[in-house]
N, C-alpha and C positions, 0 to 999 in steps of 0.2 A: 528425563522428561516424564510427563504424566502417563500412567498406564491405566487402562480401563479396569474397573472392578466388576463384580458380577452384575450389579444394577446397570451400569453403563452398557455392558454387553447385551443384556436382555432388552434394554430400552431401544438401542439401535436396531437390533434384530427385529423387534416388533414393528418398528417403523418401516423397515425394509419389506416385511411381509404385508403390512397394511398398504403401502404404496404399490407393491407388485400387483395386489388385487385390483387397485384402482386403475393401473395401467391396462390390465386385462379387460376391464370393463370399458375403458376408452377404445381399445382396439376392436372389441366386438360390437361397439355402437351403443352400449348401455348408458354411457356417459357422453354428452355432447362436449365439444371443445370448451364452450362457456362453462359448463358444469365442472369440467376437468381442470380448468385454469387455476382456481384457488388451491386445489389439491396438489397440483404439480409445483406451484410456487412455494408451498410449504416444504417441499423437498428439493428445492434448488434447481428445478427444471424450467427453463425459459423456452419460448418459441421465438426464434430470431428471424432474420431475413430469409435464410435459405434452409434452415433446419432447426431442430431443437438444440439447446445448449445446456449442459449440466455444469453447474458451479459447485465445486467441492470445497468444503471448509478446511482450512489449514489453521487451526487455532493459534493465534499470535505468531503465525508463520513458522512454527516448529515442526520438523519432520525428522524421522530416522531413516536409515538406509532401506529397511524393509518396506516402509511406506512409499519411499520414492520409487523403488522398484515396482511396487504394485501400481503406482500411477503410470509408469512406463508400460506395464502390461495392459492396463485399461486403454491407453492411447493406441496401442497396436491392435487389441482385440475388438474395440468398440468405436474407434474413431479413425482418423487418418494418419496415425503414427506420431502425433505431437500433442502437446498441451500448451495452454497459454497461462502464464503466471500474471496475476493481477495486482492492482494497487491496494487491494484489501488483503494481500498476502494469501490469496486463494489460488486455485487452479481451475481453469475452465476448459471443457471439451466442447468444441464448436460443431461437431458433426455426428452426434450419436443418433441412432435410429431408436424410435420409441420402444420397440420390443426388447432392445438390448439394455435399456435403462435399469430394470430390476437386477440384471446380472452385474451391472456396474456398481450399483449400490451394495449388493452382496459382497462383491470383491473388496469394496472399501471397508465394509464391516469386518472383513477378515483381518484387516490391519489397523483396526481401531480408528476408522475414519467414517465420515458421513457427509451429507449435503444439507442437513437440517438447518433452517434459519439462515440460509445464504440468499434468501429473497423474501419478499413479503413485508408487510408493515409490522415488523417485530424487531427485536434486538439482534443485529447481524453479528457476523464473526468479529470478535474482539481482536483488535490489532495492537501491536507493541513495537518497541524498538527492536530492529533486526539484529542488533549487537547485544541484546540483553544477556546478562550472565557472563559476558566477556569484556565489555567495554571498560577502558581504564578510568573513565570519568563517572562511573555508575555509583550511585548511593546504595542501591539494592536492586537485585534482579526483580523486574516487575512481572515476570511470567507467572509465578504462583498466584499473584493477585488477578492476573488476566484469566487464569484457569478457574479461580473462584468465581469470577464474574460470569464466565462461560457456563459453569454448572448451575449457578443461580438463575441465569436468564433463559436457559434451554427449556422450552415448553412451559415457561412460567405462565400460569393460567390467567393472570391479570394483564399480561402484556403481549398476547398473541395477535391482537387487533388494535394496534396503536393508530393514531391519526396518520402516521407515515413511518417509513423505515427509520431505524434508530441505530446510530453507530457510536461506538465507544473505543477510545484509544488510551493506552497507558504507557508512560515512560518512567524509567527509574533514574534518569540522568538529567542534569541541568541543561545539557545540550540536547535539544529536542530532535530526535530522529523518527518521531512517530506522527508529526503534524497534529499535535493534540488540539491546537486552537482552531482547527477546521472540522472538528467533530461535534456531534450533538452533546456528548460529554467527553471532555479531555481530562486526564489525570496525570499530573506531573509531580513526581516525588521530590520533596524538599525537606529541609531540616528547620525546626523552629529555633528560637533563641537559646534553648537548652540543649540543642544538638539532637533532639528527638526527630526521627524520620516520620513523615506523614505525607498527605497529598494536598496540593493545590488543586481545587476542583473548578473546572471551567465548563460552562454550558453555553449552548446556542451558537456554536460555530458551524460553518458549513459553506459549501461552494455552490454549484448549480446556478440557476438563473438569478439568484439573489445572494451573492457571496457576503458572508459576515464573519468577523473575527469573534471567537467565543469570549464570553465575559466571565470573570472570576466570581463565583457564587460563594465559595468558601476559601479564604486565603490559606487556611491550614485545617486539615481534617485528620484526626488521629486514625491510624491504620485500622484499629479495631472497629471503627464506626463506618467503614467503607460501604459494606453492603446495605445496611439500613438507610444510609444517606442516598445511595444510588436509587434504591427502591422509592424513597420519598420523591426524588426528582422525577423519575419516570411516572410515578403515580400522579403527581401534580400535572405533568404534561398530558397524561392520558385524559385528565378532566378538562384542562384548559385548551388543549390543542384543537385547532379547527378541523372539521370534517366536511365543511361545505365547499372547500376549494383545495384540491390536492397540491396546488402550487403555493399555498399559504399554510400548509399543514405541518411543516417541520418545526422543531422546537425553537429554531432561530427566530422564526416569525412570532411564535408564542412569547418569547422573551422580549422581542422588539415591540410587540403590540401592548403587552402588559407592563413592561418595565422590569429591569432586573431586581429592583427593590421589592416589588410586589411578589415576584416569583420567589425570591429568596425568603421572604416572610412566610409564604405558604409552604415552602419546602422545609424550613426549620420547624414549623409547627407539625407537619406530617412526620418529620424525622423523629421527634420525641415519642410519637405513638409507635412508629415502626421499630425503633431501637429496642423497646421492651419486648416486642413480639418475637424477636430473633432468639432471645434467651441464651445467647452464647453458642448456639449451634453452628453459626458461621465460623466462629473462631476455632471450634473443634475440627471442623472440616478443613479450615485453612492449615491447621497444624499437620493434618494428614497429607494434604497436597504439597506442602513445603518440602517434605522429605524426598519427593520425586524430582526436585530441582536442585539437589546438591551439585556442587561443582564437580566435574570429572577429576579423576586422579591424574593430575598433570605430571608428565614425565620430566625427568631431569637429565640433561645432557648438553654437550657442547653444541654451539651453533656455527661451527667453522664451515660446514658445507654451505650454509646460507651466505656467510661472509665472503667465501671464495667465489661463489656464483655471482653475487652482487657486484663484486669488484671486476670479474673477468668476462661476464656475459652480458652484453648491452641489451639483448632482447629480454633476458630475465630481469635485469635491472629496471627497464622501462615498465615491465608488468608489476614488479614488486613495489616500485615507487608510486604507482597509480592505483593498484587494486588491493593493497594491504592497509589495514588500520591497526592502531595500537591496541594491544591486548593488556589486560590488567596484570598478566604474568609476563615479564619482559622477555622470557624465552619463547613466547608464543606470539602468533599474529592472527588477526581476523582476516580471512580471505573472502573477497567478493568476486564471484564468478560472473562475468558479464554475459548477459543474454542479448547484447546489443551490437553484435558485429555489424559494421556498416553495410547496409543493403539488406539486412535481415529484418524480420518482423520483431519489434521490441517485445520481449517477454516470452517469446516462443522457445520451446525446447523439444527436440525430438526424443522419442523413446530411447534411442541409443545414447543420447547425451544424458538423459535422466539416469540411466544405469551407470554411466561413467561417474556422475556426481555422487551416486549412492556408493559406488565402490571406493571413491576417494574419501568420503565421509567415514566409511567403515575402517579403511586402512590408515588414514592420517588424521581424522577429525573427531575422534571419540564418539563416532556414530551420530553426529548431529548435523542437520542442515537447517537453514532458515530461508524463507521466502521474504524478500524485502518489499516494502511498498513501492520501491522504485523498479520493480519487475526484474530483479536479479536474484541470484542464489548465493547464500553466504555459508561458508564453513567457519563457525565461530571460534574453534579451538584447533589450531594447527601449529605444531612445534616448528620453529624456524629451520631446524636441521632437515625437515622433510619438504620444505618449500621447493627446492629445485626439482625433486622427483615429481612432486605434484604438478608443477608447472609443465614439465615435459609431457605428462599424461593429458593435461588440458590442451596442449598444442595438438596432440594426436586426435583429440575429439573435437577440434575446431571451437574450443571454449576459452582460448587464451587471449582474447581481445583486451588490450590494456587501455581502457577508456573510462573507468569508473569516475563519475563526476565531471566528465569532459563533454564537449559539444555533441558527440554522437551517443552519449548515454541518455537517450531521450525517453521520457515517459509518453506513451501514446495509447489511447483507448482503441478498441477494435474498429470504431468508426463505421462508415457505410459499407465496408467489406463484409461485415457480419451483422451489425446491430440494427434492429428495426426502428430504433429511435433516432439514429444518426441522420444528420442532414448534410454531411460532407465526409470525405475520406480523411483518415488520420494516418494510417499505416504508410501509404505511399509518400506522404509528405515527410514523415520521419525518416524513411529510407533514403529519400533524395537529399535531405539535409545532411544526413550522416555520410552519404557517399560523396557529396560535393566537398565537404571539409576534409574528407580522407584524401581526395584528389589534390586539394590545396596544401595538405600537410601542415595545417594550422592549429590542430586541436590542442597541442601542448603549449603553443604560443598564446592561445586564447585563455587557457587555464580553466579553473573551476567555473562551471556554467550549468544551470538547470534549465533545459528546454522541455516544456510540457505541452502536449497537444490533445485537444478534445474535438470530437467530431460533431458535437451538438452542445446546446446550452446546459445540459445536465452535468457537464464538467467532470466526467469520469477520468479524464486525463489530467485533472488538477491544474489546468492552465492558469487559473487565477494566482497560484502561488509559484509559478515558474519565474525565474529571472527574466526569461522570455516566454510568454505564453502565447499559444496559437489556438484560436477558436474557429472551427469551420462551421459555416452557416449556409443556408440556402437563400439566395437572393434571386427571386423570380426564375427559379429552376437552374440557377448557375451557382456553383460553389464559390464562396467568398470567405476569405480568411482574415479575421481580425487579429491584431497583435496587441498584447499587453506587456508592459515593462515594469520591472521592479518588484515583482512578487517574491515572497520568501516564506517557506513552510517551516522554518526553524523557530527557536525561541525568540528570534527577532521578527516575528510574524508580520507579514504585510501582504495585502491584496494588490495585485498589479493594476496599473493604470492603463486604460485603453490609449493607444498611441494616436489613432486617427482612423481614417477610412480603411476598409478591408482591401485585400488583394485577391485577384483571380488565382486559380490553381497554378497557372504557369508563371505567376509573378511572385509567389510566396518565397520560394527558395532564393531567387536573386535579392529579394528584400532583406532576408536574413543575412545574406552575404554582405550586402552594403552596410547593414547595421554593425556586424562584427568587425569588418574592416575599419569602420569609423572608430569603434571602440579601441582597436589597437593603436590608432593615431591619437586618441584622446586621453588614454590612461596615463596616470602619473607613475611611470615605472612599471616593470614587469610584475611586481608584487600586487599591484592594484587589480582586483577582480572586476569583472563586468558589473556586478551588483554594487560594489563599492564605488566604481566610477559613476554609475547612474545616480547613486545617492549624493555624491559630491557635486555633480554637474547639473542634476535635474534633467527633465525629459527633453529640453530644447535641442541640444546637438544630436541626440539620437533620433528625434523626429525628423530633423533636417536630413539625416542619412536615409531614413525610410522614404521620405517624400521629397526627393531633390527638385522635382518640378515646382512644387509649392514654394520651396525655399528660394529657387531662382526667381519666381514670380514676386515673392515678397521683397527681395533685394531690388528687383527692377522697379517696383512701385515706389520704393523708398528713394 
């Protein structure tokens, strides 16, 4: 993984010192909260419902054991002993005291981390496929490109005050695990007719109050042109993007109002100018960066321990069949550690659990961890012979939940438990759904399912691309939960369709139960997933399950 050079180290330390002085001025009253707000947002510090919240950048979700241990230390020293891993592959601390924030940032700098550009109208943390560098279907590891984008975008003088926040995702695989079509810019590595690798460039995706699928602006971009082309896109957006209405300021609205052809023509013209200005410096930098992402020295050895445990231990077998993914080296596996034990808060990990995951990465995983956008932790390189021992350690740390991709592996934003923007609770709904289906013992019968929950229209829980999406809203002071069906965040991207009227808080879990029980009756064999059944049958039978009274009234009227 990438290591800071002298410039990186000096830059981050300078920002820590600068913000520490600003915090001191806020505490002594020299700065009002209004004056302090833009300064804290530049350094990832929010003011939430009950306390400040510090959002720490985890570039493209990659951590080593030393960094994870430091995150655990910060959780204990400056928070309430846990951290929350987010859908942007970051970590948030929900309870820091303002005087402690400089110490938190200094501790982050000690392990080559920071909170710069995790908020504000600038280019945010670049996200990527959490299986990058390990996936069997990968064309090329996208993380060197993500690091190049990170370095280019950090403190870029032209792009610190964009019309709105700006998010970039990159994947190196044809199977999209980075939700690239829901980003301001999505980059999907592909091959041209000559077998040359490059990027399909997608712009104008996004969720929130106006969900839109990104549009292809360049079907194939040579890798060497990546930075100048990105700079051309962001430059055009900086000029065209609206600043009169923040709800219409994202690039998706810019593309929609001006048309993709107009935007494309402007970008291509700007690209010709920008490409010359780079003068090859970006490629020289990329060459240096690439060396940091060489594959680890994979060990060679028999996998008999795995084979024996898989055959003889049903608990291990259930975990392995659910939480492992295929590695490009057949002797290895990609391990996803679930942070979604039924009844727990999705994405939360205690300091003790962080230390266990750091130990496991160091001992079994070539010292690499990844934060997934689905709020879990990934060990991308684990030899199969070590999986039984790793699993035993996960059991001891209460981290062995075998539910990746199942009904209880729910994405949920913090909702009204923490967020000042939320209009409804998300976490309790996720907990109750997971607990209910644990009681019913139906998770494996239901099979692959993506439930995503947002506590407001800003859609931080990505509900629009859930197979089942849940949006919590305020209706005259009462929580009301809308359901969307058929969303998909993969290469087969789709925005879910609203099923009908919303449900009260005490009605939402029974509604989901009716929906999934109906699916089990409707599916064409056990191999047909919920999403496949929905696409085959359409919304009708699923709406009938959600709204049985309406269905009975319709039949009576007929």
